[in-house]
C-alpha positions in Angstrom: -7.5 -14.6 -3.6 -10.8 -16.4 -4.1 -12.9 -16.0 -7.3 -16.4 -17.4 -7.3 -16.6 -20.3 -9.8 -12.8 -20.5 -10.2 -11.5 -21.2 -6.7 -8.7 -20.0 -4.4 -5.0 -19.5 -5.0 -2.0 -17.7 -3.7 -0.5 -15.5 -6.4 3.0 -14.2 -6.2 3.3 -10.9 -8.0 6.3 -9.0 -9.0 6.8 -5.5 -10.5 7.2 -2.0 -9.5 5.5 1.0 -7.9 6.1 4.7 -8.2 5.3 7.1 -5.4 5.9 10.7 -4.5 7.3 10.9 -1.1 6.6 14.1 0.8 9.0 15.9 3.1 9.0 14.6 6.7 7.1 16.7 9.2 7.1 16.8 13.0 4.0 17.6 15.1 3.9 21.1 16.4 6.2 21.5 19.4 8.0 18.2 18.8 11.7 18.1 17.9 12.4 17.2 14.3 14.0 13.8 14.5 13.2 10.2 13.5 11.1 9.5 16.6 8.7 12.4 15.9 8.7 12.7 12.1 5.7 11.6 10.0 6.4 10.9 6.3 3.6 10.5 3.7 3.7 9.4 0.1 1.3 9.5 -2.7 1.0 6.4 -5.0 1.5 7.3 -8.6 1.6 3.8 -10.2 1.5 0.2 -9.2 2.1 -2.5 -11.8 2.7 -6.1 -10.7 2.1 -9.4 -12.5 2.0 -13.0 -11.6 0.7 -16.4 -12.7 -1.7 -18.8 -11.0 -2.7 -22.3 -12.1 -6.3 -21.4 -11.1 -6.5 -17.8 -12.4 -4.0 -17.7 -15.2 -2.1 -14.4 -15.5 -3.0 -11.9 -12.8 -2.1 -8.2 -13.2 -2.6 -5.8 -10.3 -2.5 -2.0 -10.6 -3.6 0.9 -8.5 -6.6 3.1 -9.2 -5.0 6.4 -10.3 -8.3 8.3 -10.1 -8.6 7.5 -6.4 -6.5 8.9 -3.6 -3.9 6.3 -2.5 -0.8 6.6 -0.3 1.3 5.5 2.6 2.3 6.9 5.9 5.2 6.3 8.3 4.2 7.8 11.7 5.6 7.8 15.2 4.9 5.0 17.6 5.1 6.0 21.3 8.2 8.0 21.8 11.0 6.1 23.7 12.3 7.5 27.0 15.7 9.1 27.1 18.5 6.6 26.7 16.3 4.0 24.9 17.0 2.8 21.4 15.7 4.3 18.2 12.0 3.6 17.9 10.2 1.5 15.4 7.5 3.4 13.5 4.0 2.4 12.3 3.8 2.1 8.5 0.4 2.0 6.7 -0.2 1.6 3.0 -3.7 2.4 1.7 -4.7 1.7 -1.9 -7.6 0.6 -4.2 -6.1 -2.4 -6.1 -7.5 -3.5 -9.4 -7.0 -7.2 -10.4 -7.0 -8.2 -14.1 -7.7 -12.0 -13.9 -7.1 -13.9 -17.2 -9.5 -16.8 -16.5 -12.2 -14.5 -15.3 -11.9 -12.3 -18.5 -12.3 -9.1 -16.6 -10.9 -6.7 -14.0 -12.2 -6.8 -10.4 -11.5 -4.4 -7.6 -12.5 -3.6 -4.0 -15.1 -1.0 -5.0 -14.9 2.0 -2.7 -13.1 0.1 0.1 -9.5 1.0 0.6 -7.1 -1.9 1.2 -5.0 -1.2 4.3 -1.6 -2.9 4.7 0.3 -2.4 7.9 3.8 -3.1 9.4 6.4 -1.6 11.7 9.6 -0.1 10.2 12.9 1.2 11.3 13.7 3.3 8.1 12.1 5.1 5.3 11.7 4.1 2.6 11.1 0.7 4.2 13.3 -1.5 1.9 12.9 -5.1 2.9 9.7 -4.5 4.8 6.6 -6.7 4.4 3.3 -5.0 5.0 0.2 -7.2 5.5 -3.6 -6.9 5.5 -5.4 -7.8 8.7 -8.7 -8.6 7.1 -10.2 -9.8 3.8 -11.8 -7.6 1.2 -14.7 -8.2 -1.2 -13.9 -8.1 -4.9 -16.4 -6.7 -7.4 -16.8 -6.7 -11.1 -17.5 -3.7 -13.3 -21.3 -4.0 -12.6 -20.8 -3.9 -8.8 -21.5 -7.6 -8.2 -19.3 -9.4 -5.7 -17.4 -12.0 -7.5 -14.8 -13.0 -5.0 -12.6 -12.0 -2.1 -9.1 -10.8 -1.5 -8.3 -13.1 1.4 -5.0 -11.5 2.4 -2.2 -9.5 0.8 1.4 -8.8 1.5 3.5 -6.1 -0.1 7.3 -6.3 0.2 9.5 -3.3 -0.7 12.2 -5.1 -2.5 14.6 -2.3 -3.5 14.8 1.4 -4.0 15.7 1.7 -7.7 15.8 5.5 -8.0 15.1 8.5 -5.9 14.6 12.0 -7.2 14.0 14.7 -4.5 11.0 16.8 -5.4 11.1 19.8 -3.2 7.8 21.0 -4.5 5.9 17.9 -3.5 3.0 18.8 -1.2 0.5 16.6 0.5 -2.9 16.9 -1.3 -5.8 17.5 1.1 -7.6 14.3 -0.1 -4.4 12.2 0.7 -4.0 13.9 4.1 -7.6 13.0 4.9 -7.1 9.3 3.8 -3.9 9.0 5.8 -5.3 10.7 9.0 
């Protein structure tokens, strides 16, 4: 992360996220199996915290009033007799950074941060998703005050899973994940 007037630093953050995973779906006409299934999830909460010698304490949360989520979708289907396919995994969220030395919270405005990886299971425990670009950071008045140079998210462990059979993909989330 880079904050104008403060500098650059890498901040290791630790914490938790809560998401609502939707039932896997296969495209019309495809068999329902790992190779063809798409799984979406809606972010409900993200709370991670870390410390930087440059920024002091940094807390990152999601933006609950914006549509955020993740999607595991098919890669090209393997030919018969080939091994189980790896799938494309994309996380899309609007992170908010509370930076102690800045004395305020900054975010990416209306730009969704996209993290991508390839996975062999869902949920992707142990997976590391990465950004492929940097993102401008803005203060509450809309002034650019820095830049998110890069970000990684690692799914460390699945602590608890409660099946929610009534979970449906909201239209806004489906549009974001399309």
